[in-house]
C-alpha positions in Angstrom: -34.6 17.1 -28.5 -31.1 14.6 -27.1 -28.7 15.4 -29.9 -25.9 12.3 -31.0 -23.9 13.1 -33.5 -21.6 14.9 -31.0 -20.5 17.4 -33.4 -20.5 20.8 -30.9 -18.8 23.0 -33.9 -21.4 25.4 -33.3 -21.5 26.1 -29.1 -19.9 29.3 -28.2 -19.7 31.2 -25.5 -18.1 34.9 -25.4 -16.2 36.0 -22.8 -16.3 39.6 -21.6 -14.0 39.8 -18.2 -11.9 42.4 -17.0 -8.3 42.5 -19.1 -5.6 41.4 -17.6 -2.4 43.7 -17.7 1.4 43.5 -16.9 1.7 46.7 -14.2 -2.3 44.5 -13.1 0.1 41.3 -11.8 2.4 41.2 -8.7 6.0 40.9 -8.3 5.8 37.2 -7.2 3.0 34.7 -8.8 2.5 32.8 -5.3 1.0 36.0 -4.2 -0.7 36.5 -7.2 -2.4 33.6 -7.2 -3.9 34.1 -3.6 -5.2 37.7 -5.3 -7.1 35.2 -7.8 -8.2 32.7 -4.9 -9.5 35.2 -2.4 -11.5 36.5 -5.1 -13.3 33.0 -6.6 -13.5 32.0 -3.2 -16.7 34.8 -2.4 -17.9 33.1 -5.8 -17.3 29.2 -5.1 -16.7 28.5 -1.3 -16.9 25.4 -1.8 -15.5 24.6 -4.9 -12.3 27.1 -5.1 -9.6 25.2 -4.1 -10.1 22.1 -6.4 -8.1 21.5 -9.4 -6.3 19.4 -11.6 -3.7 17.2 -11.3 -1.9 15.9 -14.1 1.0 13.3 -13.6 2.4 11.3 -16.1 4.9 7.5 -15.2 7.8 6.4 -16.4 7.0 5.6 -20.4 5.3 8.8 -20.3 1.7 8.5 -20.4 -0.3 11.5 -19.0 -3.0 10.8 -16.2 -5.2 13.9 -15.1 -7.8 14.0 -11.8 -9.5 16.4 -9.7 -8.3 17.2 -6.2 -8.7 18.9 -3.7 -6.0 22.2 -2.8 -5.2 22.5 0.9 -3.5 24.4 1.9 -0.4 27.0 0.2 2.8 29.1 0.5 6.4 30.6 -0.2 7.7 26.7 -0.2 4.4 24.7 -2.6 1.1 23.7 -3.4 -0.3 20.8 -0.9 -2.4 17.6 -1.3 -3.1 14.8 0.9 -3.3 11.3 -1.3 -3.0 7.5 -0.7 1.4 6.8 -1.7 -0.5 3.4 -3.3 -2.9 5.3 -5.7 -2.3 6.2 -9.8 -1.3 9.5 -9.1 1.0 8.7 -5.8 2.8 5.5 -8.5 3.0 7.9 -11.0 5.1 10.3 -8.8 7.3 7.9 -7.6 8.4 7.0 -11.3 8.3 11.5 -12.6 8.2 13.3 -9.6 7.4 16.1 -11.7 3.3 17.6 -12.6 1.4 20.5 -13.2 -1.5 21.6 -11.6 -4.4 23.4 -13.3 -7.3 25.6 -11.5 -10.5 26.2 -13.7 -12.4 29.3 -12.4 -15.2 30.3 -15.1 -16.9 32.2 -12.9 -14.6 34.4 -13.5 -13.5 33.4 -16.8 -10.0 32.5 -15.4 -7.6 29.2 -15.3 -4.0 29.6 -13.5 -2.0 26.4 -14.5 1.5 25.6 -11.8 4.1 23.5 -13.1 6.7 21.7 -10.8 8.5 19.3 -9.1 6.9 16.4 -6.7 7.7 15.4 -2.9 5.8 14.3 0.2 5.3 15.9 3.0 6.9 15.7 6.4 5.1 12.9 7.8 4.1 15.1 10.5 2.1 17.6 8.3 0.0 14.1 7.6 -0.9 13.6 10.7 -2.5 16.7 11.4 -4.1 17.0 8.4 -5.4 13.4 8.7 -6.7 13.4 12.4 -8.6 17.1 11.7 -10.8 15.8 8.9 -14.1 14.4 9.6 -14.7 10.6 11.1 -16.3 9.6 7.9 -13.5 10.6 5.3 -10.3 9.0 8.1 -12.2 5.8 8.2 -13.3 5.8 4.1 -9.7 6.5 3.7 -7.6 3.8 6.0 -10.9 1.3 4.9 -8.9 1.6 1.2 -6.2 0.9 -1.2 -7.1 3.7 -3.6 -6.9 3.2 -7.7 -6.8 -1.0 -6.9 -9.3 -3.7 -8.2 -12.6 -4.8 -5.5 -15.4 -7.1 -6.4 -17.5 -4.8 -4.6 -18.4 -1.8 -3.9 -20.5 -3.9 -0.3 -16.3 -4.8 0.6 -15.6 -1.1 0.6 -18.8 -0.7 3.3 -17.9 -4.1 4.9 -14.0 -2.9 6.0 -15.8 0.3 6.7 -17.9 -0.9 9.2 -15.1 -2.6 10.8 -12.9 -0.5 11.3 -15.5 2.1 12.6 -15.9 -1.4 15.1 -12.4 -1.0 15.9 -12.4 1.9 17.5 -15.5 3.2 18.5 -14.0 6.1 20.3 -13.5 7.7 17.0 -9.5 7.7 16.7 -8.8 6.1 13.9 -4.9 6.1 13.0 -3.4 7.4 9.5 -2.3 4.6 7.4 0.9 4.5 6.9 0.5 4.7 3.2 -1.6 8.4 3.6 -0.1 11.3 3.2 0.3 14.8 1.2 2.2 15.9 -1.2 3.7 19.2 -2.9 4.5 20.6 -6.0 7.7 23.2 -6.5 6.8 26.1 -8.8 9.0 26.3 -11.7 6.2 28.3 -14.0 2.6 29.8 -13.3 0.7 30.7 -16.1 -2.7 33.1 -15.8 -5.2 33.0 -18.0 -8.2 35.6 -18.9 -10.2 34.9 -21.4 -11.2 37.8 -23.1 -13.3 39.0 -26.0 -13.1 37.7 -29.7 -10.7 34.5 -28.3 -8.2 37.3 -27.8 -7.4 35.7 -24.4 -4.6 37.5 -22.2 -1.7 34.9 -20.8 1.0 36.0 -18.9 3.3 33.2 -17.6 5.6 33.5 -14.6 9.3 31.6 -15.7 11.3 30.5 -12.5 15.2 31.9 -13.9 18.3 32.2 -12.1 16.1 32.1 -8.9 14.2 35.7 -9.6 9.9 35.5 -11.8 10.4 36.4 -15.3 6.8 37.5 -16.5 6.3 37.7 -20.3 3.1 38.2 -21.9 2.1 34.6 -24.0 0.3 34.9 -27.8 -3.1 33.6 -27.1 
């Protein structure tokens, strides 16, 4: 039977994962993130790098969407997109954002907030060239987030580009590139019984990471 009441107060789950203690954590949050990512990739090899990217425009109006983490290191966490997209415009107006990873199979979340900068064009060129042909054609044919009259129009643009580049050497659009979020804070969340969750925050202070436990 379909429930159309919109009332889900009785829908519950119990968290039964292992504890997250201060002694379990690496001193560096990027190292800690790498540990957790390695563990979830075993269980979710194709979706482990999916992340919510939350941005806000100059008025403070937020927006969020799922994007894919493509690489990370001590300098930050990187993804690629059309600069003309909704998120791209937000980041021009307000170059601050938050990333959120949700890994239900391990009952974990990671939040990372910080400032965002564009990656050098050489990085975008290298990654674009390594993408599958279909992905390159789609990126070159689409002005992300702009209104279009029909899907047929998009498909026609893709086929026109395919005809223009029979060798498959589709050039990277000038308005397509990479972003890097430089972290200022991390939160590692581990679901626990009776909603008494473990939350550990890394906060950057005087160029050093401070680790604090937060109440659930």
